[in-house]
mmJSON file of the N, C-alpha and C atoms, coordinates in Angstrom:
{"data_MODEL":{"atom_site":{
"group_PDB":["ATOM","ATOM","ATOM","ATOM","ATOM","ATOM","ATOM","ATOM","ATOM","ATOM","ATOM","ATOM","ATOM","ATOM","ATOM","ATOM","ATOM","ATOM","ATOM","ATOM","ATOM","ATOM","ATOM","ATOM","ATOM","ATOM","ATOM","ATOM","ATOM","ATOM","ATOM","ATOM","ATOM","ATOM","ATOM","ATOM","ATOM","ATOM","ATOM","ATOM","ATOM","ATOM","ATOM","ATOM","ATOM","ATOM","ATOM","ATOM","ATOM","ATOM","ATOM","ATOM","ATOM","ATOM","ATOM","ATOM","ATOM","ATOM","ATOM","ATOM","ATOM","ATOM","ATOM","ATOM","ATOM","ATOM","ATOM","ATOM","ATOM","ATOM","ATOM","ATOM","ATOM","ATOM","ATOM","ATOM","ATOM","ATOM","ATOM","ATOM","ATOM","ATOM","ATOM","ATOM","ATOM","ATOM","ATOM","ATOM","ATOM","ATOM","ATOM","ATOM","ATOM","ATOM","ATOM","ATOM","ATOM","ATOM","ATOM","ATOM","ATOM","ATOM","ATOM","ATOM","ATOM","ATOM","ATOM","ATOM","ATOM","ATOM","ATOM","ATOM","ATOM","ATOM","ATOM","ATOM","ATOM","ATOM","ATOM","ATOM","ATOM","ATOM","ATOM","ATOM","ATOM","ATOM","ATOM","ATOM","ATOM","ATOM","ATOM","ATOM","ATOM","ATOM","ATOM","ATOM","ATOM","ATOM","ATOM","ATOM","ATOM","ATOM","ATOM","ATOM","ATOM","ATOM","ATOM","ATOM","ATOM","ATOM","ATOM","ATOM","ATOM","ATOM","ATOM","ATOM","ATOM","ATOM","ATOM","ATOM","ATOM","ATOM","ATOM","ATOM","ATOM"],
"id":[1,2,3,4,5,6,7,8,9,10,11,12,13,14,15,16,17,18,19,20,21,22,23,24,25,26,27,28,29,30,31,32,33,34,35,36,37,38,39,40,41,42,43,44,45,46,47,48,49,50,51,52,53,54,55,56,57,58,59,60,61,62,63,64,65,66,67,68,69,70,71,72,73,74,75,76,77,78,79,80,81,82,83,84,85,86,87,88,89,90,91,92,93,94,95,96,97,98,99,100,101,102,103,104,105,106,107,108,109,110,111,112,113,114,115,116,117,118,119,120,121,122,123,124,125,126,127,128,129,130,131,132,133,134,135,136,137,138,139,140,141,142,143,144,145,146,147,148,149,150,151,152,153,154,155,156,157,158,159,160,161,162,163,164,165],
"type_symbol":["N","C","C","N","C","C","N","C","C","N","C","C","N","C","C","N","C","C","N","C","C","N","C","C","N","C","C","N","C","C","N","C","C","N","C","C","N","C","C","N","C","C","N","C","C","N","C","C","N","C","C","N","C","C","N","C","C","N","C","C","N","C","C","N","C","C","N","C","C","N","C","C","N","C","C","N","C","C","N","C","C","N","C","C","N","C","C","N","C","C","N","C","C","N","C","C","N","C","C","N","C","C","N","C","C","N","C","C","N","C","C","N","C","C","N","C","C","N","C","C","N","C","C","N","C","C","N","C","C","N","C","C","N","C","C","N","C","C","N","C","C","N","C","C","N","C","C","N","C","C","N","C","C","N","C","C","N","C","C","N","C","C","N","C","C"],
"label_atom_id":["N","CA","C","N","CA","C","N","CA","C","N","CA","C","N","CA","C","N","CA","C","N","CA","C","N","CA","C","N","CA","C","N","CA","C","N","CA","C","N","CA","C","N","CA","C","N","CA","C","N","CA","C","N","CA","C","N","CA","C","N","CA","C","N","CA","C","N","CA","C","N","CA","C","N","CA","C","N","CA","C","N","CA","C","N","CA","C","N","CA","C","N","CA","C","N","CA","C","N","CA","C","N","CA","C","N","CA","C","N","CA","C","N","CA","C","N","CA","C","N","CA","C","N","CA","C","N","CA","C","N","CA","C","N","CA","C","N","CA","C","N","CA","C","N","CA","C","N","CA","C","N","CA","C","N","CA","C","N","CA","C","N","CA","C","N","CA","C","N","CA","C","N","CA","C","N","CA","C","N","CA","C","N","CA","C","N","CA","C","N","CA","C"],
"label_alt_id":[null,null,null,null,null,null,null,null,null,null,null,null,null,null,null,null,null,null,null,null,null,null,null,null,null,null,null,null,null,null,null,null,null,null,null,null,null,null,null,null,null,null,null,null,null,null,null,null,null,null,null,null,null,null,null,null,null,null,null,null,null,null,null,null,null,null,null,null,null,null,null,null,null,null,null,null,null,null,null,null,null,null,null,null,null,null,null,null,null,null,null,null,null,null,null,null,null,null,null,null,null,null,null,null,null,null,null,null,null,null,null,null,null,null,null,null,null,null,null,null,null,null,null,null,null,null,null,null,null,null,null,null,null,null,null,null,null,null,null,null,null,null,null,null,null,null,null,null,null,null,null,null,null,null,null,null,null,null,null,null,null,null,null,null,null],
"label_comp_id":["MET","MET","MET","ILE","ILE","ILE","ASP","ASP","ASP","ALA","ALA","ALA","LYS","LYS","LYS","THR","THR","THR","LYS","LYS","LYS","GLN","GLN","GLN","ILE","ILE","ILE","GLU","GLU","GLU","MET","MET","MET","LEU","LEU","LEU","GLU","GLU","GLU","ALA","ALA","ALA","GLU","GLU","GLU","ILE","ILE","ILE","ALA","ALA","ALA","ALA","ALA","ALA","LEU","LEU","LEU","LYS","LYS","LYS","LYS","LYS","LYS","GLN","GLN","GLN","TRP","TRP","TRP","PRO","PRO","PRO","ALA","ALA","ALA","HIS","HIS","HIS","SER","SER","SER","VAL","VAL","VAL","SER","SER","SER","PRO","PRO","PRO","ALA","ALA","ALA","LEU","LEU","LEU","LEU","LEU","LEU","GLN","GLN","GLN","ARG","ARG","ARG","LEU","LEU","LEU","ASP","ASP","ASP","ASP","ASP","ASP","LEU","LEU","LEU","GLU","GLU","GLU","ASP","ASP","ASP","ALA","ALA","ALA","LEU","LEU","LEU","ALA","ALA","ALA","GLU","GLU","GLU","ALA","ALA","ALA","LYS","LYS","LYS","ALA","ALA","ALA","SER","SER","SER","GLN","GLN","GLN","GLY","GLY","GLY","GLN","GLN","GLN","ASP","ASP","ASP","GLU","GLU","GLU","SER","SER","SER"],
"label_asym_id":["A","A","A","A","A","A","A","A","A","A","A","A","A","A","A","A","A","A","A","A","A","A","A","A","A","A","A","A","A","A","A","A","A","A","A","A","A","A","A","A","A","A","A","A","A","A","A","A","A","A","A","A","A","A","A","A","A","A","A","A","A","A","A","A","A","A","A","A","A","A","A","A","A","A","A","A","A","A","A","A","A","A","A","A","A","A","A","A","A","A","A","A","A","A","A","A","A","A","A","A","A","A","A","A","A","A","A","A","A","A","A","A","A","A","A","A","A","A","A","A","A","A","A","A","A","A","A","A","A","A","A","A","A","A","A","A","A","A","A","A","A","A","A","A","A","A","A","A","A","A","A","A","A","A","A","A","A","A","A","A","A","A","A","A","A"],
"label_entity_id":["1","1","1","1","1","1","1","1","1","1","1","1","1","1","1","1","1","1","1","1","1","1","1","1","1","1","1","1","1","1","1","1","1","1","1","1","1","1","1","1","1","1","1","1","1","1","1","1","1","1","1","1","1","1","1","1","1","1","1","1","1","1","1","1","1","1","1","1","1","1","1","1","1","1","1","1","1","1","1","1","1","1","1","1","1","1","1","1","1","1","1","1","1","1","1","1","1","1","1","1","1","1","1","1","1","1","1","1","1","1","1","1","1","1","1","1","1","1","1","1","1","1","1","1","1","1","1","1","1","1","1","1","1","1","1","1","1","1","1","1","1","1","1","1","1","1","1","1","1","1","1","1","1","1","1","1","1","1","1","1","1","1","1","1","1"],
"label_seq_id":[1,1,1,2,2,2,3,3,3,4,4,4,5,5,5,6,6,6,7,7,7,8,8,8,9,9,9,10,10,10,11,11,11,12,12,12,13,13,13,14,14,14,15,15,15,16,16,16,17,17,17,18,18,18,19,19,19,20,20,20,21,21,21,22,22,22,23,23,23,24,24,24,25,25,25,26,26,26,27,27,27,28,28,28,29,29,29,30,30,30,31,31,31,32,32,32,33,33,33,34,34,34,35,35,35,36,36,36,37,37,37,38,38,38,39,39,39,40,40,40,41,41,41,42,42,42,43,43,43,44,44,44,45,45,45,46,46,46,47,47,47,48,48,48,49,49,49,50,50,50,51,51,51,52,52,52,53,53,53,54,54,54,55,55,55],
"pdbx_PDB_ins_code":[null,null,null,null,null,null,null,null,null,null,null,null,null,null,null,null,null,null,null,null,null,null,null,null,null,null,null,null,null,null,null,null,null,null,null,null,null,null,null,null,null,null,null,null,null,null,null,null,null,null,null,null,null,null,null,null,null,null,null,null,null,null,null,null,null,null,null,null,null,null,null,null,null,null,null,null,null,null,null,null,null,null,null,null,null,null,null,null,null,null,null,null,null,null,null,null,null,null,null,null,null,null,null,null,null,null,null,null,null,null,null,null,null,null,null,null,null,null,null,null,null,null,null,null,null,null,null,null,null,null,null,null,null,null,null,null,null,null,null,null,null,null,null,null,null,null,null,null,null,null,null,null,null,null,null,null,null,null,null,null,null,null,null,null,null],
"Cartn_x":[-11.492,-10.858,-9.736,-9.709,-8.696,-7.549,-6.335,-5.189,-4.657,-3.694,-3.168,-2.5,-1.802,-1.118,-2.114,-3.177,-4.209,-4.865,-5.107,-5.703,-4.767,-3.462,-2.487,-2.463,-2.52,-2.531,-3.772,-4.923,-6.151,-6.08,-5.496,-5.371,-4.449,-3.321,-2.396,-3.033,-3.761,-4.441,-5.478,-6.201,-7.197,-6.527,-5.4,-4.694,-4.137,-3.629,-3.144,-4.295,-5.437,-6.602,-7.047,-7.058,-7.461,-6.479,-5.195,-4.186,-4.36,-4.628,-4.804,-6.062,-7.08,-8.299,-8.028,-7.102,-6.794,-5.662,-5.196,-4.093,-4.484,-3.723,-4.036,-3.72,-4.404,-4.186,-2.793,-2.286,-0.982,-0.203,1.06,1.948,1.803,2.08,2.042,3.241,2.988,4.075,5.005,6.256,7.198,6.76,6.088,5.63,4.588,3.678,2.68,3.336,4.295,5.005,5.753,6.394,7.134,6.19,5.044,4.067,3.558,3.251,2.786,3.877,5.099,6.207,6.376,6.297,6.425,5.303,4.079,2.943,3.067,3.48,3.636,4.747,5.836,6.911,6.412,5.675,5.143,4.168,3.364,2.419,3.148,4.173,4.956,5.608,6.143,6.76,5.731,4.563,3.519,3.049,2.901,2.472,3.545,4.809,5.896,5.984,5.811,5.852,4.698,3.535,2.374,2.597,3.184,3.469,4.471,5.442,6.438,5.828,4.893,4.247,3.353,2.793,1.875,2.613,3.916,4.688,4.956],
"Cartn_y":[12.549,13.24,12.364,12.211,11.388,12.295,11.947,12.764,12.339,13.077,12.849,11.481,11.04,9.741,8.592,8.703,7.674,7.622,8.787,8.857,8.232,8.489,7.915,6.389,5.884,4.437,3.822,4.443,3.927,3.947,5.003,5.103,4.009,3.773,2.73,1.347,1.091,-0.202,-0.401,0.647,0.554,0.311,0.966,0.779,-0.637,-1.18,-2.565,-3.522,-3.298,-4.159,-4.089,-2.887,-2.735,-3.436,-3.342,-4.003,-5.52,-6.042,-7.493,-7.988,-7.141,-7.538,-7.747,-6.983,-7.126,-8.113,-8.756,-9.701,-10.911,-11.259,-12.445,-13.727,-14.801,-16.072,-16.636,-16.353,-16.859,-15.752,-15.916,-15.023,-13.554,-13.271,-11.891,-11.149,-9.977,-9.218,-8.639,-8.458,-7.847,-6.451,-5.716,-4.369,-4.425,-5.402,-5.544,-5.957,-6.857,-7.281,-6.113,-5.312,-4.155,-3.127,-2.891,-1.934,-2.394,-3.671,-4.208,-4.053,-4.368,-4.239,-2.785,-1.855,-0.433,0.027,-0.406,-0.025,-0.604,-1.851,-2.479,-1.815,-1.419,-0.695,0.658,1.374,2.677,2.528,1.481,1.223,0.927,0.107,-0.217,1.037,1.882,3.129,4.048,4.154,5.023,4.531,3.214,2.654,2.857,2.68,2.876,4.344,5.22,6.65,7.06,6.498,6.81,6.318,5.157,4.613,5.453,6.012,6.859,8.161,8.709,9.964,9.822,8.617,8.385,8.213,7.875,7.638,8.91],
"Cartn_z":[14.026,12.912,12.354,11.06,10.401,9.968,10.417,10.039,8.668,8.167,6.82,6.69,7.73,7.648,7.62,8.394,8.374,7.005,6.422,5.087,4.052,4.189,3.269,3.389,4.611,4.834,4.195,4.395,3.801,2.279,1.703,0.255,-0.278,0.411,-0.029,0.066,1.145,1.295,0.195,-0.153,-1.223,-2.568,-2.799,-4.062,-4.179,-3.076,-3.077,-3.37,-2.732,-2.965,-4.428,-5.0,-6.4,-7.332,-7.023,-7.843,-7.785,-6.594,-6.443,-7.145,-7.278,-7.997,-9.48,-10.043,-11.468,-11.723,-10.641,-10.714,-11.56,-12.578,-13.375,-12.599,-12.93,-12.243,-12.545,-13.728,-14.152,-14.842,-14.903,-15.661,-15.259,-14.013,-13.53,-14.111,-14.653,-15.27,-14.21,-14.558,-13.624,-13.175,-14.047,-13.699,-12.576,-12.632,-11.564,-10.255,-10.332,-9.127,-8.492,-9.327,-8.825,-8.206,-8.848,-8.318,-6.951,-6.826,-5.552,-4.49,-4.843,-3.905,-3.456,-4.398,-4.072,-3.139,-3.424,-2.589,-1.184,-1.089,0.225,1.03,0.361,1.043,1.554,0.712,1.111,2.273,2.251,3.329,4.632,4.567,5.763,6.339,5.463,5.923,6.568,5.963,6.501,7.866,8.003,9.294,10.356,9.976,10.93,11.348,10.401,10.678,11.589,11.354,12.169,13.598,13.746,15.069,15.833,15.137,15.793,16.273,15.513,15.879,17.094,17.285,18.4,19.713,19.664,20.885,21.644],
"occupancy":[1.0,1.0,1.0,1.0,1.0,1.0,1.0,1.0,1.0,1.0,1.0,1.0,1.0,1.0,1.0,1.0,1.0,1.0,1.0,1.0,1.0,1.0,1.0,1.0,1.0,1.0,1.0,1.0,1.0,1.0,1.0,1.0,1.0,1.0,1.0,1.0,1.0,1.0,1.0,1.0,1.0,1.0,1.0,1.0,1.0,1.0,1.0,1.0,1.0,1.0,1.0,1.0,1.0,1.0,1.0,1.0,1.0,1.0,1.0,1.0,1.0,1.0,1.0,1.0,1.0,1.0,1.0,1.0,1.0,1.0,1.0,1.0,1.0,1.0,1.0,1.0,1.0,1.0,1.0,1.0,1.0,1.0,1.0,1.0,1.0,1.0,1.0,1.0,1.0,1.0,1.0,1.0,1.0,1.0,1.0,1.0,1.0,1.0,1.0,1.0,1.0,1.0,1.0,1.0,1.0,1.0,1.0,1.0,1.0,1.0,1.0,1.0,1.0,1.0,1.0,1.0,1.0,1.0,1.0,1.0,1.0,1.0,1.0,1.0,1.0,1.0,1.0,1.0,1.0,1.0,1.0,1.0,1.0,1.0,1.0,1.0,1.0,1.0,1.0,1.0,1.0,1.0,1.0,1.0,1.0,1.0,1.0,1.0,1.0,1.0,1.0,1.0,1.0,1.0,1.0,1.0,1.0,1.0,1.0,1.0,1.0,1.0,1.0,1.0,1.0],
"B_iso_or_equiv":[0.0,0.0,0.0,0.0,0.0,0.0,0.0,0.0,0.0,0.0,0.0,0.0,0.0,0.0,0.0,0.0,0.0,0.0,0.0,0.0,0.0,0.0,0.0,0.0,0.0,0.0,0.0,0.0,0.0,0.0,0.0,0.0,0.0,0.0,0.0,0.0,0.0,0.0,0.0,0.0,0.0,0.0,0.0,0.0,0.0,0.0,0.0,0.0,0.0,0.0,0.0,0.0,0.0,0.0,0.0,0.0,0.0,0.0,0.0,0.0,0.0,0.0,0.0,0.0,0.0,0.0,0.0,0.0,0.0,0.0,0.0,0.0,0.0,0.0,0.0,0.0,0.0,0.0,0.0,0.0,0.0,0.0,0.0,0.0,0.0,0.0,0.0,0.0,0.0,0.0,0.0,0.0,0.0,0.0,0.0,0.0,0.0,0.0,0.0,0.0,0.0,0.0,0.0,0.0,0.0,0.0,0.0,0.0,0.0,0.0,0.0,0.0,0.0,0.0,0.0,0.0,0.0,0.0,0.0,0.0,0.0,0.0,0.0,0.0,0.0,0.0,0.0,0.0,0.0,0.0,0.0,0.0,0.0,0.0,0.0,0.0,0.0,0.0,0.0,0.0,0.0,0.0,0.0,0.0,0.0,0.0,0.0,0.0,0.0,0.0,0.0,0.0,0.0,0.0,0.0,0.0,0.0,0.0,0.0,0.0,0.0,0.0,0.0,0.0,0.0],
"pdbx_formal_charge":[null,null,null,null,null,null,null,null,null,null,null,null,null,null,null,null,null,null,null,null,null,null,null,null,null,null,null,null,null,null,null,null,null,null,null,null,null,null,null,null,null,null,null,null,null,null,null,null,null,null,null,null,null,null,null,null,null,null,null,null,null,null,null,null,null,null,null,null,null,null,null,null,null,null,null,null,null,null,null,null,null,null,null,null,null,null,null,null,null,null,null,null,null,null,null,null,null,null,null,null,null,null,null,null,null,null,null,null,null,null,null,null,null,null,null,null,null,null,null,null,null,null,null,null,null,null,null,null,null,null,null,null,null,null,null,null,null,null,null,null,null,null,null,null,null,null,null,null,null,null,null,null,null,null,null,null,null,null,null,null,null,null,null,null,null],
"auth_seq_id":[1,1,1,2,2,2,3,3,3,4,4,4,5,5,5,6,6,6,7,7,7,8,8,8,9,9,9,10,10,10,11,11,11,12,12,12,13,13,13,14,14,14,15,15,15,16,16,16,17,17,17,18,18,18,19,19,19,20,20,20,21,21,21,22,22,22,23,23,23,24,24,24,25,25,25,26,26,26,27,27,27,28,28,28,29,29,29,30,30,30,31,31,31,32,32,32,33,33,33,34,34,34,35,35,35,36,36,36,37,37,37,38,38,38,39,39,39,40,40,40,41,41,41,42,42,42,43,43,43,44,44,44,45,45,45,46,46,46,47,47,47,48,48,48,49,49,49,50,50,50,51,51,51,52,52,52,53,53,53,54,54,54,55,55,55],
"auth_comp_id":["MET","MET","MET","ILE","ILE","ILE","ASP","ASP","ASP","ALA","ALA","ALA","LYS","LYS","LYS","THR","THR","THR","LYS","LYS","LYS","GLN","GLN","GLN","ILE","ILE","ILE","GLU","GLU","GLU","MET","MET","MET","LEU","LEU","LEU","GLU","GLU","GLU","ALA","ALA","ALA","GLU","GLU","GLU","ILE","ILE","ILE","ALA","ALA","ALA","ALA","ALA","ALA","LEU","LEU","LEU","LYS","LYS","LYS","LYS","LYS","LYS","GLN","GLN","GLN","TRP","TRP","TRP","PRO","PRO","PRO","ALA","ALA","ALA","HIS","HIS","HIS","SER","SER","SER","VAL","VAL","VAL","SER","SER","SER","PRO","PRO","PRO","ALA","ALA","ALA","LEU","LEU","LEU","LEU","LEU","LEU","GLN","GLN","GLN","ARG","ARG","ARG","LEU","LEU","LEU","ASP","ASP","ASP","ASP","ASP","ASP","LEU","LEU","LEU","GLU","GLU","GLU","ASP","ASP","ASP","ALA","ALA","ALA","LEU","LEU","LEU","ALA","ALA","ALA","GLU","GLU","GLU","ALA","ALA","ALA","LYS","LYS","LYS","ALA","ALA","ALA","SER","SER","SER","GLN","GLN","GLN","GLY","GLY","GLY","GLN","GLN","GLN","ASP","ASP","ASP","GLU","GLU","GLU","SER","SER","SER"],
"auth_asym_id":["A","A","A","A","A","A","A","A","A","A","A","A","A","A","A","A","A","A","A","A","A","A","A","A","A","A","A","A","A","A","A","A","A","A","A","A","A","A","A","A","A","A","A","A","A","A","A","A","A","A","A","A","A","A","A","A","A","A","A","A","A","A","A","A","A","A","A","A","A","A","A","A","A","A","A","A","A","A","A","A","A","A","A","A","A","A","A","A","A","A","A","A","A","A","A","A","A","A","A","A","A","A","A","A","A","A","A","A","A","A","A","A","A","A","A","A","A","A","A","A","A","A","A","A","A","A","A","A","A","A","A","A","A","A","A","A","A","A","A","A","A","A","A","A","A","A","A","A","A","A","A","A","A","A","A","A","A","A","A","A","A","A","A","A","A"],
"auth_atom_id":["N","CA","C","N","CA","C","N","CA","C","N","CA","C","N","CA","C","N","CA","C","N","CA","C","N","CA","C","N","CA","C","N","CA","C","N","CA","C","N","CA","C","N","CA","C","N","CA","C","N","CA","C","N","CA","C","N","CA","C","N","CA","C","N","CA","C","N","CA","C","N","CA","C","N","CA","C","N","CA","C","N","CA","C","N","CA","C","N","CA","C","N","CA","C","N","CA","C","N","CA","C","N","CA","C","N","CA","C","N","CA","C","N","CA","C","N","CA","C","N","CA","C","N","CA","C","N","CA","C","N","CA","C","N","CA","C","N","CA","C","N","CA","C","N","CA","C","N","CA","C","N","CA","C","N","CA","C","N","CA","C","N","CA","C","N","CA","C","N","CA","C","N","CA","C","N","CA","C","N","CA","C","N","CA","C","N","CA","C","N","CA","C"],
"pdbx_PDB_model_num":[1,1,1,1,1,1,1,1,1,1,1,1,1,1,1,1,1,1,1,1,1,1,1,1,1,1,1,1,1,1,1,1,1,1,1,1,1,1,1,1,1,1,1,1,1,1,1,1,1,1,1,1,1,1,1,1,1,1,1,1,1,1,1,1,1,1,1,1,1,1,1,1,1,1,1,1,1,1,1,1,1,1,1,1,1,1,1,1,1,1,1,1,1,1,1,1,1,1,1,1,1,1,1,1,1,1,1,1,1,1,1,1,1,1,1,1,1,1,1,1,1,1,1,1,1,1,1,1,1,1,1,1,1,1,1,1,1,1,1,1,1,1,1,1,1,1,1,1,1,1,1,1,1,1,1,1,1,1,1,1,1,1,1,1,1]
}}}
């Protein structure tokens, strides 16, 4: 059974992958960089939270 935090982690990883697929080779906009940073921060928090719950 997949819990809500695992589902959230999978969703964030999929969103990061989708964002990187549309990433231009040059001249990445600040908005894309910020979105990636926000997603990676949320993913790190979700993984840390999941690890704390398992202890």
